[in-house]
C-alpha positions in Angstrom: 0.0 0.0 0.0 1.4 3.4 -1.0 1.2 6.7 0.7 -1.3 9.6 0.1 0.6 12.9 -0.5 -0.7 16.4 -0.7 1.3 19.3 -2.3 0.1 22.6 -0.9 1.1 25.6 -3.1 0.9 23.4 -6.1 0.5 26.2 -8.6 3.8 28.0 -7.6 7.3 27.3 -9.0 8.3 25.1 -6.1 5.0 23.3 -5.9 5.1 22.4 -9.6 8.7 21.2 -9.1 7.6 19.0 -6.2 5.0 17.3 -8.4 7.6 16.7 -11.1 10.2 15.3 -8.6 7.6 13.0 -6.9 6.9 11.4 -10.3 10.5 11.4 -11.5 11.8 9.6 -8.4 9.0 7.0 -8.4 7.8 8.1 -4.9 5.6 5.4 -3.4 2.4 7.4 -3.5 -1.0 5.8 -4.4 -2.5 9.2 -4.6 -1.2 12.7 -5.0 -3.4 15.8 -4.4 -2.7 19.3 -5.5 -3.8 22.1 -3.2 -3.7 25.9 -3.3 -5.7 28.9 -2.4 -9.4 29.1 -3.4 -8.6 31.4 -6.3 -6.6 28.6 -7.9 -9.3 25.9 -7.5 -9.8 24.1 -10.8 -6.4 25.1 -12.2 -4.7 22.1 -13.8 -1.1 21.1 -12.9 1.0 18.2 -14.3 2.0 15.1 -12.3 4.0 13.0 -14.7 1.7 12.2 -17.7 -1.4 12.9 -15.5 -3.2 16.2 -14.9 -4.4 17.1 -11.4 -7.1 19.7 -10.7 -6.2 21.9 -7.8 -8.3 21.8 -4.7 -8.7 24.3 -1.9 -6.3 24.0 1.0 -8.7 25.6 3.5 -11.4 23.0 3.0 -9.3 19.9 2.5 -9.5 17.0 5.0 -6.1 15.7 5.9 -7.2 12.9 8.1 -6.4 10.2 5.5 -3.3 12.0 4.1 0.2 10.8 5.2 2.5 13.6 4.0 1.9 17.3 3.1 4.6 19.0 1.1 4.0 22.6 2.0 5.2 25.4 -0.3 2.5 28.0 0.2 4.5 30.7 2.0 5.3 31.4 5.7 2.0 33.0 6.6 -0.1 30.1 5.2 2.2 27.5 6.9 2.0 29.2 10.2 -1.8 29.0 10.1 -2.2 25.5 8.5 0.8 23.3 9.3 -0.1 22.9 13.0 -3.7 22.0 12.0 -2.5 19.5 9.4 -0.1 18.0 11.9 -2.8 17.5 14.5 -4.7 15.4 11.9 -1.8 13.0 11.8 -0.3 14.2 8.5 3.4 15.0 8.5 4.1 18.5 7.1 7.4 19.1 5.3 7.5 22.9 5.1 9.5 24.8 2.6 9.0 28.3 4.2 11.1 29.9 6.9 8.1 29.6 9.4 9.4 26.7 11.4 13.1 26.5 10.8 14.2 28.1 14.0 11.8 26.3 16.4 13.8 24.2 18.8 11.4 21.3 18.7 11.1 21.1 14.9 13.8 19.4 13.0 15.5 21.3 10.1 16.7 18.7 7.7 19.0 18.2 4.7 19.2 14.4 4.4 22.9 14.4 3.4 23.8 16.5 6.4 21.8 15.7 9.5 19.4 12.7 8.8 19.3 11.5 12.4 17.6 14.7 13.5 14.5 13.6 11.7 13.2 11.5 14.6 12.2 14.8 16.4 9.4 15.3 13.9 6.8 13.4 16.0 6.5 16.2 18.6 4.5 18.4 16.2 4.4 16.5 12.9 6.3 19.3 11.2 9.7 19.1 9.5 11.4 22.3 8.2 13.2 22.6 4.8 16.2 25.0 5.0 16.8 28.1 3.0 17.9 27.3 -0.6 21.3 28.9 -0.3 22.0 27.0 3.0 21.0 23.6 1.7 23.5 23.5 -1.2 26.2 25.0 1.0 25.9 22.4 3.7 25.7 19.5 1.2 29.2 20.4 0.1 30.5 21.4 3.6 29.3 18.4 5.7 31.8 15.9 4.4 34.7 18.4 4.7 33.6 19.3 8.3 33.6 15.6 9.2 37.2 15.3 7.8 38.8 18.5 9.1 36.4 20.4 11.3 35.3 23.8 10.0 36.0 26.8 12.1 34.9 29.7 10.0 33.0 30.3 6.7 32.9 33.4 4.5 30.3 33.1 1.7 29.1 35.4 -1.0 26.0 34.2 -2.8 24.8 34.9 -6.4 21.1 34.0 -6.1 18.8 33.6 -9.1 15.5 35.4 -9.4 13.5 32.2 -9.1 14.3 32.4 -5.4 11.8 35.3 -5.3 9.2 33.2 -7.0 7.3 33.6 -10.3 7.1 37.4 -9.8 10.9 37.6 -9.7 11.3 35.6 -12.9 8.7 37.6 -14.7 10.4 40.9 -13.6 13.8 39.8 -15.0 12.1 38.8 -18.3 10.0 42.0 -18.5 12.9 44.3 -17.7 15.3 42.6 -20.1 12.8 43.0 -22.9 12.2 46.6 -22.0 16.0 47.3 -22.1 16.2 45.9 -25.7 13.2 47.8 -27.0 14.0 51.0 -25.1 10.9 50.9 -23.0 10.8 52.2 -19.4 12.2 49.7 -16.9 10.1 49.3 -13.8 11.2 47.7 -10.5 8.3 46.1 -8.7 9.4 42.9 -7.0 13.0 43.9 -6.4 14.2 47.1 -4.8 16.3 48.1 -7.9 16.4 47.0 -11.5 17.6 43.4 -11.8 18.1 43.2 -15.6 21.9 43.6 -16.3 22.5 44.4 -12.7 23.1 42.8 -9.3 21.4 43.7 -6.0 23.2 43.1 -2.7 19.9 42.8 -0.8 17.7 39.7 -0.2 14.9 39.8 2.4 14.6 42.6 5.0 17.4 44.5 6.7 18.2 43.7 10.3 19.6 45.9 13.1 23.2 44.9 12.6 23.1 45.8 8.9 22.8 42.2 7.6 19.8 41.0 5.7 17.4 38.3 6.9 18.7 36.0 4.1 22.3 36.4 5.5 21.1 35.7 9.0 19.2 32.6 7.9 22.5 31.1 6.6 24.2 31.7 9.9 21.3 30.3 12.0 20.6 27.3 9.8 24.3 26.3 9.6 24.6 26.3 13.3 21.4 24.3 13.8 22.1 21.7 11.2 25.9 21.4 11.0 27.6 22.7 14.2 26.8 25.5 16.6 30.5 26.4 17.0 31.0 27.3 13.3 31.3 31.0 12.6 29.8 32.1 9.4 29.4 35.5 7.6 27.5 35.9 4.4 26.7 38.5 1.8 23.7 37.5 -0.3 23.3 39.0 -3.7 20.4 38.7 -6.3 21.7 38.3 -9.8 20.0 38.3 -13.3 19.9 34.5 -13.6 16.6 32.7 -13.9 17.5 29.4 -12.1 20.5 28.3 -10.1 22.2 29.7 -7.0 26.0 30.1 -6.9 28.2 30.6 -3.9 31.9 31.7 -3.6 33.0 30.1 -0.3 36.1 30.5 1.8 36.5 28.0 4.6 38.9 27.9 7.5 39.5 24.5 9.1 40.9 23.4 12.4 42.9 20.6 10.8 45.1 20.7 7.7 43.3 19.7 4.5 44.6 20.1 0.9 42.6 20.9 -2.2 43.3 17.4 -3.5 42.1 15.8 -0.3 38.9 18.0 -0.4 38.3 17.1 -4.0 38.6 13.3 -3.3 36.3 13.6 -0.2 33.7 15.5 -2.2 33.8 13.1 -5.1 32.6 10.3 -2.7 30.1 12.5 -0.9 26.3 12.0 -1.3 24.6 14.7 -3.4 27.9 16.2 -4.6 29.4 16.3 -8.0 32.9 17.7 -8.5 33.6 19.4 -11.8 37.0 21.0 -11.3 39.3 21.2 -14.2 41.8 24.1 -14.3 41.0 25.1 -17.8 38.5 27.1 -19.8 35.0 25.9 -19.0 36.3 23.4 -16.4 33.7 24.5 -13.8 29.9 24.6 -13.5 27.7 27.7 -13.9 24.0 28.1 -13.0 22.7 27.3 -16.4 24.2 23.8 -16.3 22.7 23.1 -12.9 19.2 23.9 -13.9 17.0 20.8 -13.8 19.8 18.7 -12.1 19.7 17.2 -8.6 23.4 17.5 -7.7 25.2 20.2 -5.8 28.2 21.0 -8.0 31.6 22.0 -6.6 34.3 23.7 -8.7 37.3 25.9 -8.3 38.6 24.0 -5.2 41.9 25.6 -4.2 44.0 26.3 -1.1 43.8 29.8 0.5 47.4 30.9 1.4 46.2 33.8 3.5 44.9 31.7 6.4 46.0 28.5 8.1 44.1 25.5 6.8 42.0 27.5 4.3 40.2 26.5 1.2 38.2 28.3 -1.5 35.5 26.7 -3.6 32.6 27.5 -5.9 29.2 25.8 -5.3 26.3 25.8 -7.7 22.9 24.1 -7.5 19.3 24.4 -8.9 17.6 26.3 -6.1 14.1 25.1 -7.1 15.3 21.4 -6.8 17.9 20.8 -4.1 17.2 24.2 -2.5 13.5 23.4 -2.2 11.5 20.7 -3.9 14.0 17.9 -4.1 15.1 18.3 -0.5 11.5 18.2 0.6 10.9 15.0 -1.3 14.1 13.5 0.0 12.9 14.2 3.6 9.7 12.3 2.8 11.7 9.4 1.4 13.9 9.4 4.6 10.8 9.2 6.8 9.7 6.1 4.8 13.2 4.5 4.6 13.5 4.7 8.4 10.1 3.3 9.0 9.0 6.5 10.8 5.6 6.6 9.1 3.2 4.1 7.7 0.3 4.6 5.2 -2.9 5.4 7.1 -5.0 3.6 4.5 -4.5 -0.1 4.7 -4.8 -2.5 1.8 -8.2 -4.2 1.6 
């Protein structure tokens, strides 16, 4: 008997990607339900070669549903995830609503799978920020080998991280530039076409942005609370794929060659690191792919036990939808949930 899975926010970029990935990976679901707000009821979304009609989240009965992949935004999740969890359905939430709650696990399966057992307290599991997820997939095996002391990261984040509105704005502005129309900034604080914006999410009192703070808090929660991390998060005119330039200081010696070999064997990682023209991965090659790509691995001579690297991943997949589905797979693999509906 398979599982019954609901995807909340099924009409959004990440929700549609969740449906694609469930089908691609052969997730053991007997039934998949697409949910969204009332204004989207009746909208059709694809699930493999099938078409699902969207139902309303606020009238749906979760009592016979096993897993809800939630990608409907933080406000919706705050309201609905506890209600869904109380009906015995496990919520895997893609927003930032629950990531920093002490009794809710924040999971990247390649990084901290054992923390998943904490889900039963509230039947909610949090998915990390997209930029943190790919960073930690690459850093976890290196931390195990040489213990990371400090991380300095600059991100180059695609507009899809801001949803469909962000993608539409880049497209519209780019077209306007070419035909000499006025360029309007609505979703972003400044023009994004042919520009970069060092500002993602709201500003905080210390001058950092919420996106930068998330990377610090989530790294400490999932990897090691002793790690020091500082980030500068930048929105760039790329449709899909986040990139990160990362400088790492370790407690123990580690060479670039050693790091390369460790990462080649690490789950979820793919090393593409040739010291030649094109011997590295860019966001356009990562789009539609599951791997976290690591390139430009080299030693940093300015600090003791330092390395630099370049990390790229499809933010809609590993940064969001894929990670959520992998969490659901982990629940099943470890026997932590069983289908509610029994075979006749």
